[in-house]
C-alpha positions in Angstrom: 15.0 -26.3 19.5 11.8 -27.8 17.9 10.3 -24.1 17.1 13.6 -23.5 15.1 13.2 -26.4 12.9 9.4 -26.0 12.5 10.4 -22.1 11.9 13.3 -23.3 9.0 10.4 -26.1 7.5 7.9 -23.1 7.2 10.3 -20.9 5.6 11.2 -23.7 3.3 7.8 -24.1 2.4 6.6 -21.3 2.0 10.0 -20.8 -0.2 8.8 -23.5 -2.4 5.0 -22.4 -2.0 6.1 -18.9 -3.5 8.1 -20.7 -6.5 5.4 -23.2 -7.3 3.1 -19.9 -7.4 5.4 -17.7 -9.3 6.0 -20.4 -12.0 2.5 -21.0 -12.7 1.8 -17.6 -13.1 3.9 -17.4 -15.6 4.8 -20.9 -17.0 1.2 -21.8 -16.9 -0.4 -19.0 -18.6 2.0 -19.4 -21.5 0.7 -22.7 -21.7 -2.6 -21.9 -21.6 -2.2 -19.3 -24.1 -0.4 -21.1 -26.7 -2.9 -24.2 -26.1 -5.9 -22.0 -26.2 -4.4 -20.4 -29.6 -3.5 -23.8 -31.1 -7.2 -24.6 -30.0 -8.8 -21.8 -32.2 -6.6 -22.1 -35.3 -7.3 -25.9 -35.5 -9.6 -26.5 -38.3 -10.5 -29.8 -36.7 -11.1 -28.4 -33.2 -14.7 -28.7 -32.4 -16.7 -25.8 -31.8 -17.4 -26.1 -28.3 -13.3 -26.6 -28.1 -12.9 -23.4 -29.7 -15.6 -21.6 -27.8 -13.8 -22.6 -24.7 -10.3 -21.6 -25.9 -11.9 -17.9 -27.2 -13.4 -17.2 -23.8 -9.7 -18.1 -22.0 -8.0 -16.0 -24.5 -9.9 -13.3 -23.6 -10.1 -13.9 -19.9 -6.4 -13.9 -20.1 -6.3 -10.8 -22.1 -8.6 -8.9 -19.4 -11.2 -8.7 -21.6 -14.3 -10.3 -19.4 -13.0 -8.8 -15.8 -15.0 -5.8 -15.6 -12.6 -4.9 -12.8 -9.9 -4.5 -15.4 -12.3 -2.8 -17.9 -13.3 -0.3 -15.2 -10.1 -0.2 -13.3 -9.4 3.6 -14.7 -12.8 4.5 -13.1 -11.7 4.5 -9.5 -13.6 6.4 -6.8 -11.6 9.3 -5.3 -10.5 8.4 -2.4 -12.4 11.0 -0.3 -15.6 9.3 -1.5 -14.5 5.5 -0.5 -15.6 3.9 2.7 -13.6 1.6 5.1 -13.7 -1.4 3.2 -13.0 0.2 0.2 -10.1 1.8 1.7 -9.0 -1.0 3.3 -9.1 -3.0 -0.7 -7.4 -0.2 -2.2 -4.1 -0.5 0.7 -4.3 -4.5 0.2 -4.5 -4.2 -3.6 -1.3 -2.1 -3.4 0.3 -4.1 -0.8 0.0 -7.1 -3.1 1.6 -5.3 -6.2 4.1 -3.9 -4.1 5.1 -7.6 -3.2 4.9 -8.5 -6.8 7.4 -5.9 -7.8 9.7 -7.0 -5.1 9.9 -10.6 -6.0 10.3 -9.2 -9.6 13.3 -7.2 -8.9 14.9 -10.5 -7.4 17.6 -12.7 -9.2 17.3 -16.2 -9.9 19.6 -16.7 -6.8 17.6 -14.7 -4.4 19.8 -11.5 -4.7 18.9 -8.2 -5.3 19.2 -7.8 -9.2 20.0 -3.9 -10.4 17.2 -2.2 -11.8 17.2 -0.7 -15.3 15.3 2.1 -17.5 13.0 -0.6 -18.5 11.4 -1.5 -14.9 
């Protein structure tokens, strides 16, 4: 019986953690973007604050991430070693999981897809 209670607690904890992570990725990024943009546009902001905000905007936009810039230059599969193949599979699984979460509605039910998904 204790195992069942522990499993239910773990499920609830995992659900809450996933909700917080999802909100941080959506709402947090939006707030960071708006704050950084406002700082860059503020004529009274210090040079250091503007430089930090500019870097944040470039990071949010993927301009400073070499992986994002070079993502189109992926090795052909037949040239990859085991570690590279494992990393590619893990990235595909993460993408699949993100898409599955995006497909769920607010109430956890599966929503119907549209032509824009």
